[in-house]
C-alpha positions as CSV (number, residue, x, y, z in Angstrom):
1,M,8.0,-46.6,10.0
2,G,7.7,-47.1,6.2
3,S,7.1,-44.1,4.0
4,A,3.8,-45.6,2.6
5,K,2.5,-46.1,6.2
6,L,3.6,-42.6,7.1
7,S,1.9,-41.1,4.1
8,L,-1.3,-42.9,4.9
9,I,-1.3,-41.5,8.5
10,V,-0.7,-38.0,7.1
11,F,-3.5,-38.5,4.6
12,L,-5.9,-39.6,7.3
13,Q,-5.0,-36.7,9.5
14,L,-5.6,-34.3,6.6
15,L,-9.0,-35.9,6.0
16,L,-9.9,-35.4,9.7
17,V,-8.9,-31.7,9.5
18,L,-10.9,-31.2,6.4
19,S,-14.0,-32.9,7.8
20,V,-13.8,-30.7,11.0
21,F,-13.3,-27.6,8.8
22,E,-16.3,-28.6,6.6
23,S,-18.4,-29.2,9.7
24,A,-17.5,-25.9,11.2
25,T,-18.3,-24.0,7.9
26,S,-21.3,-26.1,6.9
27,Q,-23.4,-24.2,4.5
28,G,-21.5,-21.0,5.1
29,L,-22.6,-20.7,8.8
30,K,-20.2,-20.5,11.6
31,L,-20.2,-19.5,15.3
32,R,-19.6,-15.8,16.0
33,F,-20.0,-14.9,12.3
34,Y,-20.4,-11.2,13.3
35,Q,-17.4,-11.1,15.6
36,R,-15.6,-8.6,13.4
37,S,-18.4,-6.9,11.5
38,C,-20.7,-6.4,14.5
39,P,-19.1,-7.7,17.7
40,E,-21.9,-6.5,20.0
41,A,-24.8,-7.9,17.9
42,E,-25.5,-11.1,19.8
43,N,-25.3,-9.3,23.2
44,V,-27.7,-6.5,22.0
45,I,-30.1,-9.1,20.7
46,K,-30.0,-11.0,24.0
47,K,-30.6,-7.9,26.1
48,T,-33.5,-6.9,23.9
49,T,-35.0,-10.3,24.1
50,S,-34.6,-10.3,27.9
51,K,-36.6,-7.1,28.3
52,Y,-39.6,-8.8,26.6
53,I,-39.3,-12.2,28.2
54,S,-38.8,-10.8,31.7
55,R,-42.2,-9.0,31.3
56,V,-44.0,-11.8,29.4
57,P,-42.3,-15.2,29.8
58,T,-45.0,-16.9,27.8
59,L,-43.6,-15.2,24.6
60,A,-40.8,-17.8,24.6
61,A,-43.2,-20.5,23.1
62,P,-44.4,-18.5,20.1
63,L,-40.9,-17.2,19.4
64,L,-39.6,-20.8,19.3
65,R,-42.6,-21.8,17.1
66,M,-41.8,-18.8,14.8
67,Q,-38.4,-20.1,14.0
68,F,-39.7,-23.6,13.3
69,H,-42.3,-22.1,10.9
70,D,-39.6,-20.0,9.2
71,C,-37.2,-22.8,8.7
72,F,-39.8,-25.2,7.2
73,I,-40.8,-22.8,4.5
74,R,-38.0,-21.8,2.1
75,G,-35.4,-22.6,4.8
76,C,-34.3,-20.4,7.6
77,D,-34.4,-17.2,5.7
78,G,-36.6,-14.9,7.7
79,S,-39.5,-15.2,5.1
80,V,-42.0,-15.6,7.9
81,L,-41.3,-12.1,9.1
82,L,-42.3,-10.4,5.9
83,N,-45.6,-8.5,5.6
84,S,-48.1,-9.0,2.9
85,T,-48.3,-6.5,0.1
86,K,-51.2,-5.5,-2.2
87,N,-49.9,-8.0,-4.7
88,N,-48.9,-10.8,-2.4
89,Q,-50.2,-12.6,0.6
90,A,-47.1,-13.4,2.7
91,E,-46.5,-16.4,5.0
92,K,-47.8,-14.3,7.9
93,A,-51.3,-14.5,6.3
94,A,-51.4,-18.3,6.2
95,I,-53.8,-19.9,8.6
96,P,-51.1,-21.8,10.6
97,N,-49.3,-18.5,11.1
98,L,-52.2,-16.3,12.2
99,S,-51.6,-17.2,15.8
100,L,-47.8,-16.4,15.8
101,R,-46.8,-13.7,18.3
102,G,-43.5,-11.9,19.1
103,F,-42.8,-10.1,15.8
104,D,-42.3,-7.0,17.9
105,V,-39.4,-8.7,19.7
106,I,-37.7,-9.4,16.4
107,D,-38.3,-5.9,15.1
108,A,-37.0,-4.3,18.3
109,A,-33.8,-6.4,18.2
110,K,-33.3,-5.5,14.6
111,S,-33.8,-1.8,15.3
112,K,-31.2,-1.9,18.1
113,V,-28.7,-3.8,15.9
114,E,-29.2,-1.5,12.9
115,K,-28.2,1.5,15.1
116,I,-24.8,0.1,15.8
117,C,-24.2,-1.9,12.6
118,P,-26.5,-0.9,9.8
119,G,-27.0,-3.5,7.0
120,V,-24.9,-6.2,8.6
121,V,-27.0,-8.6,10.7
122,S,-29.8,-10.5,9.0
123,C,-33.3,-10.9,10.3
124,A,-33.0,-14.7,9.8
125,D,-30.1,-14.7,12.2
126,I,-31.9,-12.5,14.7
127,L,-34.9,-14.8,14.7
128,S,-32.6,-17.8,15.4
129,L,-30.8,-16.0,18.2
130,V,-34.0,-14.6,19.8
131,A,-35.6,-18.1,19.8
132,R,-32.6,-19.6,21.5
133,D,-32.3,-16.7,24.0
134,A,-36.0,-16.8,24.8
135,V,-36.0,-20.5,25.6
136,S,-32.8,-20.2,27.7
137,M,-34.3,-17.3,29.7
138,I,-37.2,-19.5,30.9
139,Y,-34.6,-22.1,32.1
140,G,-34.7,-24.2,29.0
141,P,-31.6,-25.4,27.2
142,Y,-29.0,-23.1,25.7
143,W,-27.4,-23.9,22.3
144,D,-24.7,-22.3,20.2
145,V,-26.3,-20.8,17.1
146,P,-24.1,-20.7,14.0
147,T,-24.8,-17.5,12.2
148,G,-24.2,-16.1,8.7
149,R,-27.7,-16.5,7.3
150,R,-29.0,-14.0,4.8
151,D,-32.6,-12.9,4.3
152,G,-34.9,-14.2,1.5
153,N,-37.1,-11.8,-0.4
154,V,-40.0,-14.2,-1.2
155,S,-42.8,-15.1,1.2
156,V,-46.0,-16.8,0.0
157,A,-48.9,-17.7,2.1
158,M,-49.9,-20.8,0.2
159,E,-46.5,-22.3,0.6
160,A,-46.9,-22.0,4.4
161,L,-50.4,-23.4,4.3
162,V,-49.3,-26.6,2.5
163,G,-45.7,-26.8,3.8
164,L,-46.1,-26.6,7.5
165,P,-46.8,-29.9,9.4
166,P,-50.4,-29.6,10.4
167,P,-51.7,-30.5,13.9
168,F,-53.9,-33.3,12.4
169,A,-51.0,-35.0,10.6
170,N,-50.5,-38.8,11.0
171,I,-47.0,-40.3,11.6
172,T,-46.4,-41.1,8.0
173,T,-47.1,-37.5,6.9
174,L,-45.0,-36.1,9.7
175,K,-42.0,-38.4,9.0
176,S,-42.2,-37.5,5.3
177,M,-42.4,-33.8,5.8
178,F,-39.5,-33.8,8.2
179,A,-37.4,-36.0,6.0
180,S,-37.9,-33.6,3.1
181,K,-36.1,-31.0,5.3
182,G,-33.2,-33.4,6.2
183,L,-34.7,-34.2,9.6
184,D,-35.1,-37.8,10.8
185,A,-37.6,-39.5,13.1
186,K,-35.6,-38.6,16.2
187,D,-35.6,-34.9,15.2
188,L,-39.4,-35.2,14.8
189,V,-40.0,-36.6,18.2
190,V,-37.4,-34.3,19.8
191,L,-38.7,-31.1,18.2
192,S,-42.3,-32.0,19.0
193,G,-41.1,-31.7,22.6
194,G,-41.2,-28.0,22.0
195,H,-44.9,-28.4,22.9
196,T,-43.7,-28.6,26.5
197,I,-44.2,-24.8,26.5
198,G,-47.1,-22.7,25.2
199,R,-50.8,-22.8,24.6
200,S,-53.0,-23.6,21.6
201,L,-56.3,-22.3,20.3
202,C,-59.1,-24.8,20.7
203,A,-59.8,-24.7,17.0
204,A,-56.5,-26.5,16.3
205,F,-57.8,-29.7,18.0
206,S,-61.5,-29.4,18.7
207,N,-62.3,-31.9,15.9
208,R,-60.8,-34.5,18.2
209,L,-63.5,-33.7,20.8
210,Y,-66.7,-33.3,18.9
211,N,-66.7,-34.7,15.4
212,F,-63.7,-36.8,14.7
213,T,-65.1,-39.1,12.0
214,G,-68.2,-37.0,11.2
215,K,-70.4,-38.8,13.6
216,G,-70.1,-36.5,16.6
217,D,-67.4,-38.8,18.2
218,I,-64.2,-38.4,20.1
219,D,-60.8,-39.3,18.7
220,P,-60.2,-42.8,20.1
221,S,-56.5,-42.0,20.5
222,L,-57.3,-39.3,23.0
223,D,-57.7,-40.3,26.7
224,R,-61.5,-40.0,27.3
225,N,-61.1,-38.4,30.7
226,Y,-58.8,-35.8,29.3
227,A,-61.2,-35.2,26.4
228,A,-64.0,-34.5,28.9
229,T,-61.7,-31.9,30.6
230,L,-61.0,-30.3,27.3
231,K,-64.7,-30.1,26.4
232,K,-65.3,-28.0,29.5
233,K,-62.7,-25.5,28.2
234,C,-63.4,-25.7,24.5
235,K,-67.0,-25.4,23.3
236,P,-67.9,-26.2,19.7
237,N,-66.7,-23.5,17.2
238,D,-64.6,-21.8,19.9
239,I,-62.0,-19.8,18.1
240,T,-60.6,-17.6,20.9
241,T,-59.9,-19.8,23.9
242,R,-56.3,-21.1,24.4
243,V,-55.4,-24.3,26.2
244,E,-52.1,-25.4,27.7
245,M,-50.2,-27.9,25.5
246,D,-48.5,-29.3,28.6
247,P,-51.1,-29.1,31.4
248,G,-49.7,-27.7,34.6
249,S,-46.2,-27.3,33.2
250,F,-46.7,-25.1,30.1
251,K,-44.4,-22.4,31.4
252,S,-41.5,-24.8,32.1
253,F,-39.2,-26.3,29.5
254,D,-39.0,-29.9,30.7
255,N,-39.7,-33.5,29.7
256,D,-43.3,-33.5,31.1
257,Y,-44.6,-33.3,27.5
258,Y,-43.5,-36.9,27.0
259,T,-45.3,-38.0,30.1
260,V,-48.5,-36.4,28.8
261,V,-48.1,-38.0,25.3
262,A,-47.4,-41.4,26.9
263,K,-50.8,-41.1,28.8
264,R,-52.6,-40.3,25.5
265,R,-53.1,-36.7,26.5
266,G,-51.2,-35.0,23.8
267,L,-53.3,-32.1,22.6
268,F,-52.9,-32.6,18.8
269,Q,-53.3,-35.6,16.6
270,S,-49.6,-35.0,15.6
271,D,-48.7,-35.5,19.3
272,A,-50.7,-38.7,19.5
273,A,-49.1,-39.9,16.2
274,L,-45.7,-40.2,17.9
275,L,-47.1,-43.4,19.6
276,N,-47.7,-45.0,16.1
277,D,-44.1,-45.5,15.2
278,P,-41.8,-47.8,17.1
279,N,-38.9,-45.4,17.2
280,T,-40.8,-42.3,18.1
281,K,-42.8,-44.3,20.7
282,A,-39.7,-45.7,22.2
283,Y,-38.3,-42.1,22.6
284,V,-41.5,-40.9,24.2
285,Q,-41.6,-43.7,26.7
286,M,-37.9,-43.3,27.5
287,Q,-38.2,-39.6,28.3
288,A,-41.4,-40.1,30.2
289,N,-39.9,-42.8,32.4
290,S,-36.3,-41.7,32.8
291,Q,-34.9,-40.3,36.0
292,K,-32.2,-38.5,33.9
293,P,-34.0,-37.5,30.7
294,T,-31.8,-36.6,27.7
295,F,-34.5,-34.4,26.1
296,A,-32.7,-31.0,26.7
297,K,-29.5,-32.3,25.2
298,D,-31.3,-33.9,22.3
299,F,-33.3,-30.7,21.7
300,V,-30.1,-28.7,21.4
301,V,-28.8,-31.0,18.7
302,S,-32.0,-31.0,16.7
303,M,-32.4,-27.2,16.9
304,V,-28.9,-26.6,15.5
305,K,-29.7,-29.1,12.7
306,M,-33.1,-27.4,12.0
307,G,-31.4,-24.0,11.9
308,K,-29.3,-25.1,8.9
309,I,-32.3,-25.9,6.7
310,G,-32.0,-24.2,3.3
311,V,-30.0,-21.2,4.5
312,L,-29.0,-18.4,2.2
313,T,-25.3,-17.5,2.7
314,G,-22.5,-15.6,0.9
315,K,-24.1,-13.3,-1.7
316,A,-27.5,-15.0,-1.9
317,G,-30.5,-13.1,-0.6
318,E,-30.0,-9.8,1.2
319,I,-29.7,-8.2,4.6
320,R,-33.0,-6.5,5.2
321,K,-33.1,-3.0,6.7
322,H,-36.5,-3.8,8.2
323,C,-37.5,-7.4,8.9
324,A,-41.1,-6.9,7.7
325,F,-40.1,-5.5,4.3
326,V,-37.7,-6.4,1.5
327,N,-35.1,-3.8,0.6
328,R,-36.1,-1.3,-2.1
């Protein structure tokens, strides 16, 4: 073999090694980041999460939603966990976040970890791990969570109000908002599948039932029979009633969400919007009709991808002592 050809092979092998290394250390995150600094951290977090989910399995949905809301604003930095102060309204105070639940799970996990490894494990990592563990505990998919995130110290309600994809968004807005975070159309339709678990307040979609165009009409993209069913549950100006996002299956992490959307029974306009793009529509129909849906596998890929949005690593940010407060 000629020396030039041998050198080329060695060069290509080196490139392969470097690309694998870069992938494994992307943005400073890596699997088992705390293996030496706090080896029991992930196990303690899992046990703490299990105590809550075993008593209230429906907490899995808001915990998953909490991570999504965190990552979309300032990246996955735990900013959604911070409390407001007298001088600042934090993300928690934004209208889209008022219905978030499960902060006590994060706080309990943080407290347990602080007892064994003070000042080591970030709240941002705890949130990512709790969301994963909660989903897997209700028989949803399990994914490896790269860790090493650090906590941000800025949390602004207005940023959450304008930066989170609203339930009334059309497909153009949704694709644009996801693209701004490095997520593509497939990530959009896959992550929307998180609506397979959980419930929503009537207020988030009641405009589709009573006054869609200001003329007392129903959203034409919503199945009329389903609209009639929803009207029985949600009266005008109802701000307390919650409705299943995946009727009859809201406690199970499965592909039924896509069957619902394909039948024009998605609860939000953002669900219905998935039928207005050829790529997202094709995915909806594929999952709805498949005997062997790929949703769970796809969800794992998109969740790992989402978990890397705008992370703080190295010496950026801080490791909060309490998740609701920045360090003094």
